[in-house]
C-alpha positions in Angstrom: 67.8 91.9 78.8 67.2 89.4 81.6 68.6 85.9 82.2 65.8 84.3 80.1 66.9 85.8 76.8 66.4 83.4 74.0 68.3 82.6 70.9 71.6 83.7 72.4 74.4 83.0 70.0 77.6 82.0 71.9 80.7 84.0 71.1 83.8 81.9 70.8 87.2 81.7 69.1 87.9 80.3 65.6 88.7 76.7 65.6 92.2 75.6 66.5 93.8 72.8 64.5 97.4 73.0 65.1 97.9 69.6 66.9 98.6 66.4 65.1 97.3 63.3 66.5 98.4 59.8 67.1 96.3 56.9 68.3 99.3 55.3 70.1 100.1 58.0 72.8 98.0 59.3 75.5 99.4 62.7 75.0 98.1 63.0 71.5 94.8 61.5 72.7 94.4 64.2 75.3 95.5 66.9 72.8 92.6 65.7 70.7 90.5 66.0 73.8 91.6 69.6 74.4 90.7 70.5 70.8 87.3 69.1 71.5 86.8 71.6 74.3 88.3 74.5 72.6 85.9 74.3 69.5 82.9 73.1 71.3 82.4 69.8 69.7 79.3 68.2 71.2 80.0 64.6 70.5 82.9 62.2 70.9 82.8 58.8 68.9 81.5 56.4 71.5 83.6 53.1 71.6 81.6 50.5 73.4 78.3 49.9 71.4 77.1 47.2 73.5 80.0 44.8 72.4 81.1 42.1 74.8 84.5 41.9 73.1 85.7 45.7 73.8 89.0 46.5 72.2 91.9 48.4 73.8 92.4 52.1 74.1 90.6 55.2 75.3 86.9 55.2 75.2 84.6 58.1 75.6 82.0 57.5 78.3 78.5 59.0 77.9 75.8 59.1 80.5 72.7 57.0 80.1 68.9 57.5 81.3 68.2 60.9 79.9 67.7 62.5 83.2 68.8 66.1 83.9 72.5 66.2 85.0 75.6 68.1 84.6 77.4 65.5 82.3 77.3 68.0 79.4 79.7 70.2 81.4 82.4 67.3 81.4 84.2 65.0 79.2 85.1 61.6 80.6 87.2 58.9 78.9 88.4 55.5 80.2 91.4 53.4 79.3 90.9 49.8 78.2 94.2 48.0 78.7 93.1 44.6 77.8 90.1 43.6 75.5 87.6 41.1 76.3 84.5 40.6 78.6 86.1 42.2 81.6 86.8 45.5 79.7 83.1 45.5 78.6 82.0 45.0 82.2 84.2 47.7 83.5 83.0 50.2 80.8 79.3 49.4 81.8 80.1 50.0 85.5 81.9 53.4 84.5 78.8 54.4 82.4 76.3 53.5 85.2 78.4 55.3 88.0 79.0 58.3 85.8 75.2 58.7 85.0 74.3 58.4 88.7 77.2 60.9 89.9 76.3 63.5 87.3 72.6 63.4 88.2 73.6 63.6 91.9 76.0 66.5 91.5 73.7 68.6 89.4 70.9 68.3 91.9 73.0 69.1 94.9 74.7 72.2 93.5 71.5 73.6 91.7 70.7 77.1 92.9 67.5 77.3 90.8 65.6 73.9 91.4 64.0 72.8 94.7 63.8 69.0 94.3 61.8 66.7 96.5 63.8 65.2 99.3 67.0 67.0 98.1 68.6 69.7 100.5 70.5 71.4 97.7 71.9 75.0 97.5 68.5 76.2 96.3 66.8 74.5 99.3 69.4 76.0 101.7 68.9 79.6 100.2 65.0 79.3 100.7 65.5 78.2 104.4 67.8 80.6 106.2 68.5 80.5 109.8 67.3 76.8 110.0 69.4 73.7 110.8 69.6 71.6 107.6 71.0 68.2 107.1 72.7 67.9 103.6 74.6 65.6 101.5 78.2 64.8 102.7 79.4 66.1 99.2 77.9 69.6 100.0 79.0 69.7 103.7 82.6 68.9 102.6 82.6 71.6 100.1 81.6 74.0 102.8 84.2 72.7 105.2 87.0 73.3 102.6 86.1 76.8 101.8 86.0 77.5 105.5 89.4 76.0 105.9 90.8 78.2 103.1 89.0 81.4 104.4 87.3 81.6 100.9 84.0 83.4 100.9 83.3 83.2 97.3 80.2 81.0 97.7 78.5 84.0 99.3 78.7 85.9 96.1 75.3 84.3 94.9 73.5 87.6 94.1 76.6 89.1 92.4 77.0 86.0 90.2 73.3 86.4 89.1 74.0 89.9 88.1 76.9 88.8 85.8 74.7 86.0 84.4 72.2 88.7 83.3 75.2 90.5 81.6 76.3 87.1 79.9 72.9 86.7 78.5 73.1 90.1 76.6 73.0 89.6 72.8 74.9 92.7 71.9 76.8 95.6 73.4 73.9 98.0 73.6 72.1 95.8 76.0 75.1 95.6 78.4 74.8 99.0 79.9 72.5 98.3 82.8 74.6 95.3 83.7 78.2 96.4 83.2 79.8 97.8 86.4 82.8 99.1 84.4 80.8 101.6 82.5 77.7 102.2 84.7 78.5 104.0 88.1 75.1 103.0 89.5 75.5 99.5 88.6 79.1 99.4 90.0 77.7 100.9 93.2 74.8 98.1 93.4 77.5 95.4 92.8 79.6 96.9 95.6 76.7 96.9 98.1 76.0 93.2 97.4 79.6 92.3 97.7 79.9 94.1 101.0 77.2 91.8 102.4 78.9 88.8 100.8 82.2 89.5 102.6 80.7 90.2 105.9 80.3 87.0 108.1 77.8 89.0 110.4 75.5 89.5 107.4 75.7 85.9 105.9 77.6 82.9 107.0 77.2 79.1 106.9 77.6 77.6 110.4 78.9 73.9 110.4 77.3 71.9 113.2 78.6 68.5 112.5 77.0 65.3 111.3 76.5 66.9 108.0 74.2 69.5 109.6 74.6 73.3 108.7 72.8 76.5 109.1 72.7 79.5 106.7 72.8 82.4 109.0 71.5 85.5 107.3 70.9 88.8 109.2 67.6 90.6 109.1 69.1 93.5 107.3 70.6 91.6 104.5 67.6 89.4 104.2 65.3 92.4 103.8 67.7 94.0 101.3 68.0 90.8 99.2 64.3 90.4 99.1 63.7 93.8 98.1 66.0 93.7 95.0 65.1 90.2 94.2 68.5 88.7 94.8 68.1 86.3 97.7 70.2 83.5 96.2 72.7 83.9 99.1 74.9 80.7 98.1 76.3 79.8 94.9 79.6 78.2 94.2 79.8 79.7 90.8 83.0 79.0 89.0 84.0 76.9 92.0 81.3 74.4 91.5 82.9 72.0 89.1 86.1 71.8 91.1 84.2 69.9 93.9 82.2 67.9 91.4 85.2 66.6 89.5 86.8 65.5 92.7 83.6 63.7 93.6 83.7 62.0 90.2 87.3 60.9 90.5 87.0 59.8 94.1 84.0 57.7 93.5 85.7 56.0 90.3 88.8 55.3 92.3 86.8 53.9 95.3 85.3 51.4 92.8 88.7 50.3 91.5 88.1 52.1 88.2 91.2 54.4 88.2 92.0 54.4 84.4 90.1 57.5 83.7 90.7 60.9 82.5 88.1 63.6 83.1 87.9 67.3 82.3 85.3 70.0 82.6 84.8 72.4 80.0 85.5 75.3 82.3 89.0 74.1 83.1 89.3 71.3 85.7 91.2 68.1 85.0 91.6 64.9 86.9 93.8 62.1 85.5 93.7 58.6 87.0 95.9 57.0 84.4 99.6 57.9 84.7 100.7 57.9 81.1 101.3 61.6 80.9 99.8 63.9 78.5 100.3 67.1 76.4 98.7 70.3 77.6 97.9 73.4 75.4 98.0 76.8 77.0 95.7 79.5 75.4 95.8 83.3 75.6 93.4 86.0 74.3 94.7 88.0 71.6 93.0 90.7 69.3 89.6 89.3 70.5 90.2 85.6 69.7 91.9 82.6 71.4 95.3 81.6 70.3 97.5 78.7 71.3 100.4 80.3 73.1 102.3 77.3 73.8 102.4 73.5 74.5 103.9 71.6 77.4 103.9 67.9 78.4 103.6 66.1 81.7 105.2 62.7 82.1 102.9 61.6 85.0 99.4 62.0 86.0 98.6 65.5 87.1 95.5 67.4 88.5 95.1 70.8 87.1 92.8 73.9 87.1 92.9 76.4 84.2 91.6 79.9 84.9 90.9 82.1 81.9 89.0 85.3 81.1 87.8 84.2 77.7 85.6 81.5 76.0 87.0 78.4 74.5 83.8 76.3 73.7 80.1 76.7 73.4 79.5 76.0 77.1 81.6 79.1 77.9 78.9 81.4 76.4 77.1 80.9 79.8 80.3 82.2 81.6 81.6 85.3 79.6 80.4 88.2 77.7 82.7 89.3 74.7 82.3 93.0 73.5 82.7 93.8 69.9 86.1 95.3 70.8 87.3 92.0 72.0 87.2 93.1 75.7 85.5 90.4 78.1 83.7 90.0 81.3 83.8 87.0 83.4 82.8 85.2 86.6 86.0 85.7 88.8 84.7 88.2 91.1 86.8 90.2 93.7 84.7 90.3 97.1 86.0 93.8 97.8 84.0 95.6 95.1 82.0 92.9 93.2 84.1 93.5 90.0 85.4 90.6 87.8 89.1 90.9 88.1 92.3 88.9 86.9 95.9 89.2 87.3 96.5 87.4 83.8 94.4 86.3 80.9 95.1 82.8 81.8 96.7 80.9 84.6 97.0 77.1 85.0 97.8 75.6 88.6 98.6 71.9 88.8 99.8 69.3 91.2 100.5 65.6 91.6 99.3 65.6 95.3 96.5 68.0 95.6 93.0 67.7 94.3 91.1 70.1 92.0 89.2 71.7 94.8 92.3 72.5 96.8 94.1 73.8 93.6 91.0 75.9 92.8 91.0 77.7 96.2 94.8 78.3 96.1 94.8 79.3 92.4 91.8 81.7 92.8 93.6 83.7 95.2 96.4 84.2 92.6 94.0 84.8 89.6 91.6 87.2 91.3 94.3 89.8 91.8 95.5 93.1 90.4 97.8 92.5 87.3 100.9 94.1 89.0 100.8 91.4 91.7 101.1 88.3 89.3 104.7 87.6 90.0 104.6 87.8 93.7 101.2 85.8 93.9 102.7 82.9 91.7 105.8 82.8 93.8 103.6 82.5 97.0 101.8 79.4 96.0 101.6 76.6 98.5 104.3 73.8 98.4 103.2 71.1 96.0 101.4 73.4 93.6 103.1 74.8 90.4 101.7 77.2 87.9 102.0 78.7 84.4 100.5 82.0 83.4 100.7 84.6 80.6 101.4 88.1 81.5 100.7 91.3 79.5 104.3 91.2 78.0 103.5 87.8 76.3 105.6 85.9 78.8 104.6 82.4 79.7 105.5 82.6 83.4 106.3 79.2 85.0 107.1 78.3 88.6 108.7 75.0 87.8 112.2 75.5 86.0 112.1 72.0 84.7 108.7 72.4 82.9 109.4 72.3 79.2 107.5 74.5 76.6 107.3 74.2 72.9 105.2 75.5 69.8 105.5 79.2 71.3 103.2 81.5 69.3 104.8 83.9 66.9 103.0 86.1 64.4 104.0 89.6 63.2 105.1 91.7 66.2 103.8 89.2 68.6 106.1 86.7 70.0 105.5 84.6 73.2 108.6 83.8 75.4 109.0 81.3 78.3 110.1 82.8 81.7 110.8 81.0 85.0 109.3 82.6 88.2 111.3 81.9 91.4 110.3 82.2 95.0 110.7 85.7 96.3 
C-alpha cells in the first residue's frame, strides 16, 4: 500500500476523562487543552465572535483566510486579562499574525510542494549542488542542527518509507514496509541511512547571508533517483519544534506574550507565567493511559516524545499493530530503524526553546532502552526530564518535581523515582 492510500482510519486510544476542570485556574484550562489533544477534538469554542467588548480569560485562536497552512497541527490560546476594545484589538492582531505565520511555516517546511517564489525544502531537494537563498527561518534551522551535530534532517528518504508504513490499513499490508520483520526491507533502510549519516554523500553547506547549498554526491544522487527517494532533506518529527519557536518569537516581538501554544505532536510554548498541570501518558496493553500528573508553577517550554498515538493527527506518524506494538518516526541514523529508550520522555526548561530541547531530548530518546538512566542524567544544564521505563517507573531528573494521580490497576502500579547525575 503506497502513501496515497485512501480511507485510512486512524488508530488511537480510548478517550481520557480523568481530569476535572475549573474555569478559574490556568492549570485546569491547560488540562482541558491536553485532553483535546489526547482525544483528537477538532474544534475548540471560539471566544471572540467579532465582539468589541471581549471578556477576560483564555480564548482559542483560529486562523482565517482558508489558505493551506499548518494550523491544524497546533492549538493556540491567548489570555485576555482585561475586557474591552483593546482586548478585541489584541485578539484580532493575534489571529491575523497566526494565520500569516501558519501559512509561511507550511510553505517553507513542505517537502512535497514547489511553490512560486518560495525556496522551501522541496525546492532545495530539487536543486542539489546549487547556491540557494532561503528564508531566515530555514537557514537558522540548519544552523542549529549543525551546531548540535544532528543529522536527522538528512533522513528524508527513510522518513518517506516509514510514511508508507503508516498508511497501511492492516497488518497484512505492512510486510513490505516493516524493517523489523522483513530482512530485505531492513537492508534497504540501512543503505539509505548510511547515505544520510555520511557528510560526503549529502550535506548542507551554510554560506552566510541566508544562502546555502545542498551538496549531494553523484553516487547518492544516482542511487536516490533509481529508487525514487530523492527527497534528501526532511525535518520530519523535528519540524514543529522550529515552527513553534517561530510562532512564539513572532508573538513576543509584537508584544503579544500572553499565549499558550502546543503542537499535537508534543511541543509546547507558554508565554503566560501562570503555571499549569501536565499529564504524562504511557502505552499499556495497546492503549494510552494517564500514568501520572505533575504541575509547574511558572511558564515552561517542553517537548514530549512518545512511541504511540494520542490524537487523530498522530495517525500520520504511527502504525499500531493488532497486538499493540507500534512503529514511529524516531529513527536511528546508524541503521534506519525506529528506536526509543522509553515509551515516553518529556524534556522541559525555563530558559531553552523547543528546538534546543528537541535536539537535546532526541539524543536521549533515540537510544537503546538500557541506556535510559545514563542518558537522562547526562542532559545539558537547564534541561530537566521525566520518562517512563519498562518497570513502570516515572523517572524524573528534578527531585523537587511533584507527581500525583499515579496510575494503578490490577498488577500494574506506576511509581515515581528520581534520577541523579552519575
